[in-house]
C-alpha positions as CSV (number, residue, x, y, z in Angstrom):
1,M,116.8,111.0,113.4
2,T,117.6,109.0,110.3
3,D,116.8,105.5,111.5
4,G,113.9,106.0,113.7
5,T,111.2,108.5,114.7
6,W,110.0,110.1,117.9
7,E,107.1,112.1,119.5
8,P,106.9,114.4,122.5
9,L,103.7,112.9,123.8
10,P,102.2,109.4,124.3
11,A,99.9,108.0,121.6
12,A,96.3,109.3,122.0
13,R,94.9,106.8,119.4
14,W,95.9,103.2,118.7
15,E,96.7,104.3,115.1
16,D,99.5,106.5,116.5
17,A,101.0,103.7,118.6
18,F,104.6,102.9,117.6
19,L,105.1,99.5,116.1
20,S,107.4,96.5,116.5
21,G,107.1,93.1,115.0
22,N,108.9,89.9,114.0
23,G,106.7,88.7,111.2
24,R,104.6,86.6,113.6
25,H,103.9,88.8,116.7
26,G,103.2,92.5,116.5
27,A,103.2,95.1,119.2
28,M,101.6,98.5,119.3
29,V,103.1,100.7,122.0
30,W,101.2,103.7,123.4
31,G,104.0,104.8,125.7
32,D,101.7,106.3,128.5
33,P,103.5,106.5,131.9
34,A,100.2,106.4,133.7
35,D,98.6,103.5,131.8
36,D,101.3,101.7,129.8
37,R,99.5,99.7,127.1
38,V,100.9,97.4,124.5
39,I,98.4,96.0,122.0
40,V,99.4,92.4,121.1
41,N,98.9,91.1,117.5
42,H,99.6,87.8,115.8
43,H,99.4,87.0,112.1
44,S,97.3,83.9,112.7
45,L,94.5,85.7,114.5
46,V,91.5,85.7,112.2
47,R,88.0,85.4,113.5
48,P,85.9,82.4,112.2
49,N,82.9,83.6,110.2
50,G,82.0,80.5,108.3
51,S,84.0,81.3,105.2
52,E,86.8,78.9,106.3
53,R,84.5,76.0,105.5
54,L,83.6,77.1,102.0
55,G,85.2,76.0,98.8
56,P,84.8,77.5,95.4
57,P,81.4,76.9,93.8
58,E,81.1,74.4,91.0
59,L,80.4,76.8,88.0
60,A,82.5,75.4,85.2
61,H,79.5,73.8,83.6
62,R,78.1,77.4,83.0
63,L,81.3,78.8,81.5
64,G,80.6,78.0,77.9
65,R,77.3,79.8,77.9
66,V,78.9,82.9,79.4
67,Q,81.7,82.8,76.9
68,D,79.2,82.5,74.0
69,G,77.2,85.4,75.3
70,L,80.1,87.8,75.7
71,L,81.6,86.9,72.3
72,A,78.2,87.6,70.8
73,G,78.0,91.1,72.3
74,E,75.8,90.4,75.3
75,V,77.6,92.9,77.6
76,T,75.9,91.6,80.8
77,A,76.4,87.9,80.1
78,A,79.0,87.4,82.8
79,E,76.6,88.6,85.5
80,E,74.9,85.2,85.5
81,F,78.2,83.5,86.3
82,G,77.8,83.2,90.1
83,A,74.7,85.2,90.2
84,G,72.6,84.9,93.4
85,R,75.6,83.8,95.5
86,P,76.2,85.8,98.7
87,L,79.2,88.0,99.1
88,V,81.4,86.2,101.6
89,W,84.3,88.0,103.2
90,V,87.3,86.1,104.4
91,Q,87.9,85.7,108.2
92,P,88.7,89.1,109.6
93,F,92.0,89.8,111.2
94,H,91.8,91.1,114.8
95,P,94.0,92.0,117.8
96,A,94.6,89.6,120.6
97,F,94.6,91.8,123.8
98,Q,96.6,94.5,125.4
99,T,99.0,94.2,128.3
100,R,98.4,97.0,130.8
101,I,100.6,98.4,133.5
102,R,98.5,101.1,135.3
103,R,100.4,103.1,137.9
104,D,98.7,104.4,141.0
105,P,96.8,107.7,140.6
106,G,99.1,110.7,140.9
107,R,101.3,112.9,138.8
108,H,102.2,110.3,136.3
109,G,100.9,112.0,133.2
110,A,103.5,112.9,130.6
111,G,104.7,116.5,130.5
112,T,107.8,118.4,129.7
113,G,110.7,116.1,129.1
114,Y,108.6,113.1,127.9
115,R,109.9,111.3,124.8
116,R,108.5,108.4,122.9
117,A,110.7,106.8,120.1
118,V,111.2,103.8,117.9
119,D,114.6,102.7,116.7
120,F,114.3,101.1,113.3
121,T,117.8,99.5,113.5
122,T,116.8,97.5,116.6
123,G,113.0,97.3,116.5
124,E,112.9,98.7,120.0
125,V,110.2,101.2,121.1
126,S,111.0,103.3,124.1
127,A,109.2,105.9,126.2
128,S,110.6,107.9,129.1
129,Y,109.4,110.5,131.6
130,E,111.3,111.6,134.7
131,A,112.5,108.4,136.4
132,W,110.1,106.1,134.4
133,R,111.2,104.3,131.3
134,S,109.5,101.6,129.2
135,R,111.2,99.6,126.4
136,V,109.5,97.1,124.1
137,F,110.6,94.9,121.2
138,V,109.4,91.8,119.4
139,S,112.1,89.2,119.3
140,R,113.0,87.5,116.0
141,A,115.1,85.0,117.9
142,D,112.7,83.9,120.6
143,D,109.3,84.9,119.1
144,V,108.1,86.8,122.1
145,I,107.0,90.4,122.9
146,V,109.3,91.8,125.6
147,Q,108.6,94.8,127.7
148,H,110.9,96.2,130.4
149,V,109.8,99.0,132.7
150,T,112.0,100.8,135.2
151,D,110.7,103.2,137.9
152,P,112.0,103.4,141.5
153,G,109.2,102.6,143.9
154,L,106.9,101.4,141.1
155,S,103.4,100.5,142.3
156,A,101.0,99.4,139.6
157,D,98.3,96.9,138.5
158,V,99.3,94.6,135.7
159,W,96.8,92.6,133.7
160,L,95.8,91.3,130.2
161,D,92.9,93.3,128.8
162,P,90.9,91.8,125.9
163,L,88.3,94.6,125.7
164,L,89.6,96.3,122.6
165,P,87.3,98.3,120.2
166,G,84.9,96.3,118.1
167,A,85.3,93.1,120.2
168,P,82.3,90.8,119.8
169,A,80.0,90.8,122.8
170,R,79.9,87.0,123.0
171,L,83.6,86.3,123.4
172,A,84.3,83.7,126.1
173,V,87.1,84.9,128.2
174,G,89.0,82.7,130.7
175,R,91.9,83.8,132.9
176,S,94.6,82.3,135.0
177,T,96.9,84.0,137.4
178,V,99.8,82.2,139.2
179,L,102.3,83.8,141.6
180,T,105.9,82.8,141.3
181,P,109.0,83.5,143.4
182,D,110.1,86.3,141.1
183,G,106.6,87.6,140.0
184,A,103.6,86.0,138.3
185,R,102.2,84.2,135.3
186,L,99.2,85.6,133.6
187,A,97.1,83.8,131.0
188,L,94.1,84.6,128.9
189,R,92.0,82.3,126.7
190,V,89.5,83.9,124.4
191,G,86.9,81.8,122.7
192,Y,85.2,83.0,119.5
193,P,81.4,83.3,119.4
194,D,81.2,80.2,117.2
195,G,82.4,78.2,120.2
196,S,84.7,75.9,118.3
197,T,88.0,77.8,118.3
198,A,89.9,80.2,120.5
199,Y,93.3,81.8,121.0
200,A,95.4,82.1,124.1
201,G,97.9,84.6,125.4
202,V,100.4,84.1,128.2
203,T,102.6,86.7,129.9
204,V,105.4,86.0,132.4
205,V,105.9,89.0,134.8
206,R,109.3,89.2,136.5
207,V,109.6,91.8,139.2
208,D,112.8,93.5,140.4
209,R,112.3,93.7,144.2
210,G,109.0,94.8,145.6
211,T,106.0,92.5,146.3
212,V,103.4,90.9,144.0
213,A,99.8,89.8,144.9
214,V,96.8,88.6,143.0
215,A,94.4,91.5,142.4
216,G,91.4,91.8,140.1
217,D,92.1,90.3,136.7
218,G,95.9,90.3,137.2
219,V,98.4,91.2,139.9
220,R,99.3,94.1,142.1
221,V,103.0,95.2,142.2
222,E,104.2,97.3,145.1
223,G,107.5,99.0,145.6
224,A,109.4,97.5,142.7
225,R,112.4,99.0,140.9
226,G,111.2,97.5,137.6
227,L,109.5,94.7,135.9
228,T,109.8,92.6,132.7
229,L,106.8,91.2,130.7
230,T,107.4,88.4,128.2
231,T,104.3,87.7,126.1
232,R,103.3,85.1,123.5
233,V,100.1,84.3,121.6
234,R,98.9,81.0,120.2
235,R,95.9,79.8,118.3
236,A,94.1,77.2,120.5
237,P,91.7,75.0,118.6
238,G,91.0,72.9,121.8
239,P,91.5,73.1,125.5
240,T,94.5,75.3,126.5
241,D,97.4,74.0,128.6
242,F,98.6,77.2,130.1
243,S,101.4,75.5,132.0
244,A,102.9,74.3,128.7
245,L,102.7,77.8,127.2
246,W,104.3,79.4,130.3
247,A,107.1,76.8,130.4
248,D,107.9,77.5,126.8
249,L,108.6,81.2,127.4
250,P,112.3,82.2,127.8
251,G,113.3,83.2,131.3
252,D,116.3,85.4,130.3
253,E,116.7,89.1,131.2
254,Y,115.7,91.9,128.8
255,A,119.3,92.6,127.8
256,E,119.9,88.9,126.9
257,L,116.8,88.6,124.9
258,L,117.6,91.9,123.0
259,A,121.1,90.7,122.3
260,R,119.8,87.5,120.6
261,H,117.3,89.6,118.5
262,L,119.6,92.4,117.3
263,P,121.7,90.5,114.7
264,L,118.6,89.1,113.0
265,H,116.6,92.4,112.8
266,G,119.5,94.9,112.5
267,G,121.3,92.8,109.9
268,A,118.3,92.8,107.7
269,Y,117.3,96.4,108.2
270,R,120.8,97.9,107.6
271,R,121.2,96.2,104.2
272,S,119.8,99.2,102.3
273,S,119.4,102.9,103.0
274,L,118.5,106.3,101.5
275,T,120.2,109.6,102.5
276,L,119.0,112.8,101.0
277,R,121.5,115.8,101.0
278,D,119.0,118.5,101.9
279,A,117.5,116.5,104.8
280,A,120.2,117.2,107.4
281,G,118.7,120.4,108.9
282,E,115.4,118.7,109.8
283,R,116.4,115.2,110.7
284,E,116.0,115.7,114.4
285,L,112.4,116.9,114.2
286,S,109.7,114.7,115.5
287,G,107.6,112.7,113.1
288,G,104.6,115.0,113.7
289,E,106.7,118.1,112.9
290,L,107.9,116.5,109.7
291,L,104.5,115.4,108.6
292,A,103.5,119.0,108.8
293,R,106.2,119.8,106.3
294,P,105.2,117.5,103.4
295,R,107.9,118.9,101.0
296,S,110.8,118.2,103.5
297,P,113.4,115.9,102.2
298,A,113.8,114.7,105.8
299,L,110.2,113.5,105.7
300,L,110.8,111.4,102.5
301,E,114.0,110.1,104.0
302,R,112.3,109.1,107.2
303,L,109.3,107.5,105.5
304,F,111.6,105.5,103.3
305,A,113.3,104.1,106.4
306,A,110.0,103.6,108.2
307,G,108.6,101.8,105.2
308,R,111.4,99.3,105.1
309,Y,111.2,98.9,108.9
310,H,107.5,98.2,108.9
311,L,107.7,95.9,105.9
312,L,110.4,93.8,107.5
313,S,108.6,93.8,110.9
314,S,105.3,92.6,109.4
315,S,106.8,89.8,107.2
316,G,107.7,86.4,108.5
317,V,105.2,83.5,108.7
318,L,103.1,85.6,106.2
319,P,103.7,88.8,104.2
320,P,102.0,92.0,105.3
321,R,98.2,92.3,105.4
322,L,96.2,95.4,104.5
323,T,97.1,96.6,108.0
324,G,100.6,95.1,108.0
325,L,100.8,93.0,111.1
326,W,98.9,95.4,113.4
327,T,95.4,96.5,114.3
328,G,93.9,97.9,117.5
329,D,90.3,97.3,116.4
330,W,88.4,94.1,115.7
331,D,86.4,95.8,113.0
332,T,89.2,96.0,110.4
333,A,88.4,97.4,107.0
334,W,88.1,94.8,104.2
335,S,88.7,92.1,106.9
336,G,92.3,93.2,107.3
337,A,92.9,90.5,104.6
338,F,95.5,90.1,101.9
339,T,94.1,91.7,98.8
340,T,95.9,90.4,95.8
341,N,94.6,92.4,92.9
342,A,96.9,95.3,93.8
343,N,97.6,95.9,97.5
344,L,99.7,93.0,98.5
345,N,101.7,93.2,95.3
346,L,102.4,96.9,95.8
347,Q,103.4,96.4,99.4
348,V,106.1,93.8,98.6
349,A,107.3,95.7,95.5
350,S,110.6,96.6,97.1
351,A,111.4,93.2,98.7
352,A,113.9,92.2,96.0
353,S,115.5,95.6,95.3
354,A,115.6,96.8,98.9
355,A,117.4,93.7,100.0
356,L,114.7,92.2,102.1
357,P,114.6,88.5,101.2
358,E,112.7,87.9,104.5
359,V,109.7,89.6,102.8
360,S,110.0,87.5,99.6
361,E,110.2,84.3,101.8
362,A,107.1,85.4,103.7
363,H,105.3,86.0,100.4
364,A,106.4,82.6,99.2
365,A,105.0,81.0,102.3
366,L,101.6,82.5,101.5
367,V,101.6,81.4,97.9
368,Y,103.0,77.9,98.3
369,G,100.7,77.2,101.3
370,Q,97.6,77.8,99.2
371,L,98.4,76.1,95.9
372,E,96.0,73.2,96.6
373,H,93.2,75.7,97.0
374,W,94.3,77.5,93.9
375,R,93.9,74.2,92.0
376,D,90.4,73.9,93.4
377,N,89.6,77.3,92.0
378,A,90.8,76.4,88.5
379,R,88.9,73.2,88.4
380,A,85.6,74.4,90.0
381,L,85.2,77.7,88.2
382,F,86.9,77.1,84.9
383,G,87.1,73.4,84.5
384,A,90.8,73.7,84.0
385,R,94.1,72.2,85.3
386,G,96.6,74.5,87.0
387,I,96.0,77.3,89.4
388,V,93.9,80.4,89.8
389,A,94.6,82.8,92.8
390,P,91.8,84.5,94.8
391,S,91.5,88.2,95.0
392,H,91.2,88.0,98.8
393,T,92.7,85.6,101.4
394,D,92.9,85.6,105.1
395,G,96.1,83.7,105.1
396,E,94.4,80.4,105.7
397,S,92.1,79.8,102.8
398,G,93.0,80.4,99.1
399,H,89.6,79.6,97.8
400,T,87.7,82.0,95.5
401,R,84.4,83.1,97.1
402,H,84.1,86.8,96.4
403,F,80.9,87.0,94.3
404,Q,79.6,90.5,93.7
405,R,78.0,92.1,90.7
406,A,80.0,95.3,91.0
407,Y,83.3,93.5,91.8
408,P,83.1,90.1,90.1
409,L,86.6,89.1,91.4
410,H,85.8,85.4,90.7
411,L,86.3,86.3,87.0
412,W,89.8,87.5,87.5
413,T,92.4,85.1,86.2
414,A,95.7,87.1,86.3
415,G,96.3,86.8,90.0
416,A,98.6,83.8,90.0
417,D,100.9,85.4,87.5
418,W,101.1,88.6,89.5
419,L,101.6,86.8,92.8
420,L,104.5,84.8,91.3
421,Q,106.2,87.8,89.8
422,P,107.8,88.9,93.1
423,L,109.2,85.4,93.6
424,L,110.7,85.6,90.1
425,E,112.3,88.9,90.9
426,H,113.7,87.4,94.1
427,A,115.1,84.5,92.1
428,E,116.7,86.8,89.6
429,V,118.3,88.9,92.4
430,T,119.6,85.9,94.4
431,T,120.5,82.9,92.1
432,G,119.5,84.1,88.6
433,A,116.9,81.4,88.0
434,P,113.8,80.0,89.7
435,D,114.2,76.9,91.9
436,A,112.2,73.7,91.4
437,G,109.2,74.9,93.5
438,L,108.8,78.2,91.7
439,T,109.3,76.5,88.3
440,A,106.5,74.0,89.2
441,A,104.2,76.8,90.1
442,L,104.9,78.6,86.9
443,V,104.1,75.4,85.0
444,E,100.8,75.2,86.8
445,V,99.8,78.8,85.7
446,A,100.7,77.8,82.1
447,L,98.6,74.7,82.4
448,F,95.6,76.7,83.4
449,Y,95.9,79.0,80.3
450,E,96.5,75.9,78.1
451,D,93.0,74.7,79.1
452,F,91.3,78.1,79.5
453,L,92.3,79.8,76.2
454,T,90.1,77.9,73.9
455,R,87.9,80.6,72.3
456,E,88.7,83.0,69.4
457,G,87.6,86.5,68.5
458,P,86.4,87.4,65.0
459,D,90.0,88.0,63.8
460,G,91.1,84.5,64.7
461,E,93.2,85.6,67.7
462,L,92.6,84.0,71.0
463,A,90.0,85.7,73.2
464,V,90.4,85.9,77.0
465,V,86.8,85.4,78.0
466,P,85.4,86.0,80.6
467,S,87.9,88.8,81.5
468,Y,88.0,91.4,84.3
469,S,90.1,94.4,84.9
470,P,90.3,95.0,88.7
471,E,88.2,96.8,89.9
472,N,87.0,98.8,86.9
473,R,84.4,98.4,84.1
474,P,84.0,99.7,80.6
475,A,81.8,102.9,80.4
476,N,79.4,101.0,78.1
477,A,79.4,97.5,79.5
478,S,79.3,95.4,82.6
479,W,82.4,94.4,84.7
480,G,82.9,91.0,83.2
481,T,84.0,91.4,79.6
482,V,86.5,90.2,77.0
483,N,90.2,90.8,76.7
484,A,91.1,93.0,79.7
485,T,94.6,94.2,79.0
486,M,95.9,92.9,82.3
487,D,94.6,89.4,81.6
488,I,96.2,89.4,78.2
489,A,99.5,90.5,79.7
490,A,99.4,87.9,82.5
491,A,98.5,85.1,80.1
492,R,101.4,86.0,77.7
493,H,103.8,86.4,80.6
494,A,102.8,83.2,82.3
495,L,103.0,81.1,79.1
496,T,106.3,82.5,77.9
497,T,107.9,82.4,81.3
498,A,106.9,78.8,82.0
499,A,108.2,77.8,78.5
500,A,111.5,79.5,79.2
501,H,112.1,77.9,82.6
502,A,110.5,74.5,81.9
503,A,111.8,74.1,78.3
504,D,111.7,70.3,78.5
505,H,108.0,70.2,79.5
506,P,105.9,68.4,76.9
507,S,103.6,71.5,76.6
508,A,106.4,74.1,76.3
509,G,106.0,74.4,72.6
510,R,102.2,74.7,72.9
511,W,102.6,77.4,75.5
512,R,104.7,79.5,73.2
513,A,102.2,79.0,70.3
514,L,99.3,80.1,72.6
515,A,101.2,83.2,73.7
516,A,101.8,84.1,70.0
517,R,98.1,83.9,69.3
518,L,97.0,86.2,72.2
519,P,95.5,89.5,71.0
520,R,97.7,92.5,70.6
521,Y,97.1,95.5,72.9
522,L,94.8,98.1,71.6
523,V,95.5,101.8,71.3
524,N,92.3,103.8,71.6
525,G,91.2,106.9,69.9
526,D,92.8,109.1,72.6
527,G,96.2,107.5,71.7
528,A,96.2,105.6,75.0
529,L,96.8,102.0,75.8
530,A,93.2,100.7,76.1
531,E,92.1,98.9,79.3
532,W,90.2,96.3,77.1
533,A,91.5,95.1,73.8
534,W,88.1,94.5,72.4
535,P,86.3,96.6,69.8
536,G,83.6,98.9,71.1
537,L,84.5,98.9,74.8
538,E,84.8,102.4,76.1
539,E,87.3,103.6,78.7
540,T,86.5,104.6,82.3
541,Y,89.5,106.8,83.1
542,D,88.8,108.0,86.6
543,H,89.8,105.0,88.6
544,R,92.3,104.2,91.4
545,H,93.5,101.0,89.8
546,L,96.0,100.9,86.9
547,S,95.5,97.2,86.1
548,H,95.9,97.7,82.3
549,L,99.5,99.0,82.8
550,Y,100.6,95.7,84.3
551,P,102.8,95.1,81.2
552,V,104.7,98.3,82.2
553,W,105.0,97.6,85.9
554,P,105.9,95.1,87.1
555,L,106.3,93.0,83.9
556,D,108.6,95.4,81.9
557,E,107.1,94.0,78.7
558,I,106.3,97.6,77.6
559,N,109.2,99.9,78.2
560,P,110.8,102.9,76.4
561,Y,113.8,100.9,75.2
562,D,112.3,97.8,73.5
563,A,108.8,99.0,72.8
564,P,108.8,102.8,72.5
565,R,105.5,103.1,70.6
566,E,103.6,101.0,73.2
567,A,105.4,102.9,75.9
568,A,104.1,106.2,74.5
569,A,100.6,104.8,74.5
570,A,101.0,103.6,78.0
571,H,102.2,107.0,79.0
572,R,99.1,108.6,77.4
573,A,97.0,106.2,79.4
574,L,98.7,107.3,82.6
575,E,98.2,111.0,81.7
576,L,94.4,110.3,81.3
577,R,94.0,108.3,84.5
578,G,92.2,109.9,87.4
579,A,92.7,109.3,91.1
580,E,89.0,108.5,91.7
581,N,88.8,108.3,95.6
582,D,92.4,109.2,96.3
583,S,93.4,105.7,97.6
584,A,97.0,105.7,98.6
585,H,97.8,102.6,96.6
586,G,96.5,104.3,93.5
587,H,98.9,107.2,93.8
588,L,102.0,105.0,94.5
589,H,101.0,102.6,91.7
590,H,101.0,105.7,89.5
591,A,104.5,106.6,90.7
592,L,105.9,103.1,90.0
593,I,104.5,103.1,86.4
594,A,105.6,106.7,85.8
595,A,109.1,105.8,86.9
596,R,109.3,102.9,84.4
597,L,108.1,105.4,81.7
598,R,110.8,107.9,82.7
599,D,108.4,110.7,83.9
600,P,109.9,112.4,86.9
601,A,107.2,115.0,87.1
602,R,104.5,112.3,87.5
603,V,106.6,110.5,90.1
604,A,106.9,113.7,92.0
605,G,103.2,114.5,91.7
606,A,102.2,111.1,93.0
607,L,104.6,111.3,95.9
608,D,103.4,114.8,96.7
609,A,99.8,113.6,96.7
610,V,100.7,111.0,99.4
611,L,103.0,113.2,101.5
612,G,100.7,116.2,101.4
613,G,97.4,114.3,101.8
614,D,97.7,113.6,105.5
615,F,98.0,109.9,104.9
616,F,100.4,109.1,107.7
617,H,99.8,108.6,111.4
618,Q,102.4,109.5,114.1
619,S,103.5,105.9,114.0
620,L,104.4,106.5,110.3
621,M,102.1,103.7,109.4
622,S,99.7,105.0,106.7
623,A,96.0,105.3,105.9
624,H,94.1,104.2,102.9
625,Y,92.4,107.5,102.3
626,P,93.5,111.2,103.0
627,S,93.0,112.7,106.4
628,R,94.3,109.5,108.0
629,N,91.1,107.6,107.2
630,V,91.3,103.8,107.5
631,Y,94.5,102.3,108.9
632,N,96.3,100.7,106.0
633,A,99.9,99.7,105.1
634,D,99.8,100.3,101.4
635,A,101.4,103.8,101.3
636,A,103.9,103.0,104.1
637,H,105.2,99.8,102.5
638,T,105.0,100.8,98.8
639,L,106.8,104.2,99.2
640,P,110.3,102.7,99.3
641,A,109.7,100.9,96.0
642,A,108.5,104.1,94.3
643,V,111.7,105.9,95.4
644,I,114.0,103.1,94.4
645,E,112.3,102.8,90.9
646,S,112.8,106.5,90.3
647,L,116.6,106.2,91.0
648,V,117.5,102.7,89.9
649,Q,115.8,100.1,87.7
650,S,117.1,96.7,86.7
651,A,116.1,93.7,84.6
652,P,118.1,90.6,84.0
653,G,119.8,92.3,81.0
654,R,119.4,96.0,81.8
655,L,120.4,98.7,84.3
656,V,118.8,102.1,84.3
657,L,120.4,104.8,86.5
658,L,118.4,107.9,87.5
659,P,115.5,107.3,85.1
660,A,112.9,109.6,86.8
661,V,114.5,111.5,89.7
662,P,111.7,113.6,91.4
663,A,112.4,117.2,92.1
664,S,112.3,116.5,95.9
665,C,115.4,114.3,95.6
666,P,118.0,116.5,93.8
667,A,121.0,114.9,95.6
668,G,121.6,112.0,97.9
669,E,122.8,108.4,98.3
670,L,121.0,105.1,97.9
671,R,122.9,102.2,99.2
672,G,122.5,98.4,99.1
673,V,120.1,98.1,96.2
674,R,120.0,94.6,94.7
675,T,119.7,94.2,90.9
676,R,118.0,91.5,88.9
677,F,121.3,90.6,87.3
678,G,123.0,89.7,90.6
679,A,124.9,92.8,91.7
680,R,124.6,95.0,94.7
681,L,124.6,98.7,93.9
682,D,125.4,101.9,95.8
683,L,124.4,105.2,94.0
684,S,125.3,108.8,94.9
685,W,123.9,111.6,92.8
686,S,123.6,115.4,92.6
687,G,123.0,118.1,90.0
688,S,126.5,117.8,88.7
689,G,126.7,114.0,88.2
690,A,126.5,110.6,89.8
691,T,128.6,107.6,90.8
692,A,127.4,104.1,90.9
693,V,129.4,101.2,92.4
694,L,128.4,97.7,91.3
695,R,129.4,94.6,93.3
696,P,128.4,91.6,91.2
697,D,127.8,88.2,92.7
698,R,127.9,86.5,89.3
699,D,129.0,87.3,85.8
700,A,126.6,89.4,83.8
701,R,126.2,91.3,80.6
702,V,123.8,94.2,80.8
703,D,122.7,97.2,78.8
704,L,123.3,100.5,80.7
705,R,120.8,103.3,80.3
706,T,120.7,106.7,82.1
707,G,118.1,109.3,82.8
708,D,117.6,112.2,80.5
709,G,119.7,114.5,82.6
710,Y,122.7,112.3,82.8
711,A,125.3,110.7,80.5
712,L,128.0,108.1,81.1
713,A,131.2,110.1,81.5
714,D,133.4,107.5,79.8
715,R,130.9,106.4,77.1
716,P,132.4,104.9,73.9
717,S,133.3,107.3,71.1
718,G,130.5,107.9,68.7
719,T,127.7,106.8,71.1
720,T,124.7,109.1,70.8
721,A,121.6,109.5,72.9
722,E,118.3,108.1,71.8
723,P,115.2,110.3,72.4
724,H,113.3,109.4,75.6
725,A,115.3,106.3,76.0
726,G,118.5,107.4,77.8
727,L,122.0,107.0,76.7
728,P,122.9,103.4,75.7
729,A,126.5,102.4,76.5
730,A,128.3,99.5,75.1
731,P,127.0,96.4,76.9
732,L,128.4,96.4,80.4
733,E,130.4,93.3,81.2
734,L,130.4,92.4,84.9
735,T,132.6,89.8,86.6
736,A,131.7,88.2,89.9
737,G,133.7,89.6,92.7
738,V,135.1,92.5,90.7
739,D,133.6,95.9,91.6
740,R,132.7,98.2,88.8
741,V,132.5,102.0,89.2
742,L,130.3,104.0,86.8
743,T,130.6,107.8,86.6
744,L,127.8,109.9,85.2
745,E,127.9,113.6,84.3
746,A,125.0,116.0,84.1
747,R,124.2,117.3,80.6
């Protein structure tokens, strides 16, 4: 089953429920014939906890004293910057309720012949057993969750159930049930314990024949042939008008609703695909059977497809949270927030290359919707113009409030540059240049650095102070330090990028001058790129984050082609890096960097750690830790990016084919990749060679490189290979609308 997955039993845990979503609403489908439950989610549902009323604290007046202390060698000086403030988590994401269709007691449990499946091409989740069948999808056209159940002689209770795990005891629950000629209307209003806000859910129940009566918290259906539930959720800051919400729900039949949805979802999902040659023999296995075979090419193929499906399904009004768009528990780890110092950026890493502009647009909605708060952060914390992004956000507030001695994320200044990078890549893929909105945001990042970079080190170079490398610390100092490599890279990239795209700005020349004065990266005594470019700071190698390799991925500042010495030092740093607590995002971050550094063995090792570590639920949504511990979308959403980067890499002036092919992918086909020079690419490869077809949308001139095991079959006479850098061909000239076929041969 290439474009979907299936199981022979209903979900026994909410984590195993199959998923559907449209970027606003999410559905988690258990598929139980006896008690058919669908957990309803919505991106906007965050529980008020007081943090929404807090802005960033006014600390800029203390900044100079902290900078003086750190530059003078006081390794704990940054700990006073925000000391004594409570750690305030953002508003936690939570589920809304679950729709329930409980059939009468009897032989309704699933047995032989049961099948539960999700079709990635349609977003439809189905379950069937004997004469019973349930189908669920979340419409991109009508923004509703639709469920259709068929079962001759169906008798069941139908209601909306808010009692999900972890729900606060003091929720104020109000209900409304209204019978209609063709069924009923159910409504639920849930008030938060703070008493000021609430959310509402409405479901229209349409019954095919049979009778309907009010019963308990919902309705009783007798003798029906089938029924259709159409559900929507809304935040409700004040009194709820259920009649208006019901009236707004579409009254079409299931087939009509599905027909409007399919072009939007299917058209997006089908743009890109991965097919592995050796997967055919195991493609029809269930997801559970494949997960028990971690080295199966069919598993990697299915997880690639599932990752794109879940990433698309969780991106719309916002990009994916730590849990994507789904949770079955009110007690979500790390508030189910957007964590921006690694997790969100990793999850959306394939948005541009895997042809999912919907994800890039959702990411842009989060960024642009918070710029005013980011300006508050820059002013209040650093006394600067421009913008500083928070390390955590609930999707509503972009204010920095995460104060903690061990994780002083308020000191981190690289976030805005990293969060804008996916939008730059999207612009390169689509039009070739940022639009006015993105350019304005790039300018604001540069303005921050123009004001912030005022201090010097003893050598006369600028010093980034205070500085922080998420979420690590030097072995011999505190977390807040000087010249974290990530901060240096972000500052240089932000300044030079703004100067390039806003060349007529009055400060463009100053930005370039500041970038030139930033410190050089430091290579430590182990020959590795140091995490802090400040004398005397010692490395802490065993850590899940790889923040200091930001100039390798995603920036491409350090690569084997333009900076081979720095790339070798970065590779040494990767070799020395531990996995600490085996977080899934750490393994896949490792894979992305290894692919850029042309190390297929390390890519394979990182993928093996995730595929063999029991990170995936039956839903093919992932966990943060091994043994399916803590529901988390990092691995599921990042895996497609790691696979693509191992097979195809692009920059505005470069194309690299097969740079780091893992051993688990000896042959296959990758279709629909988008390049950052404006061409679509289809690639097929095997042990004997490869063929790439480029379909450019605009003229381009790029340098072609190949992996170490391949060479361009028709390379120009006299061209020789460069060690560790692939085979450079003559610059590749591409003309818009004219396909170009490249043939590689194994060597």
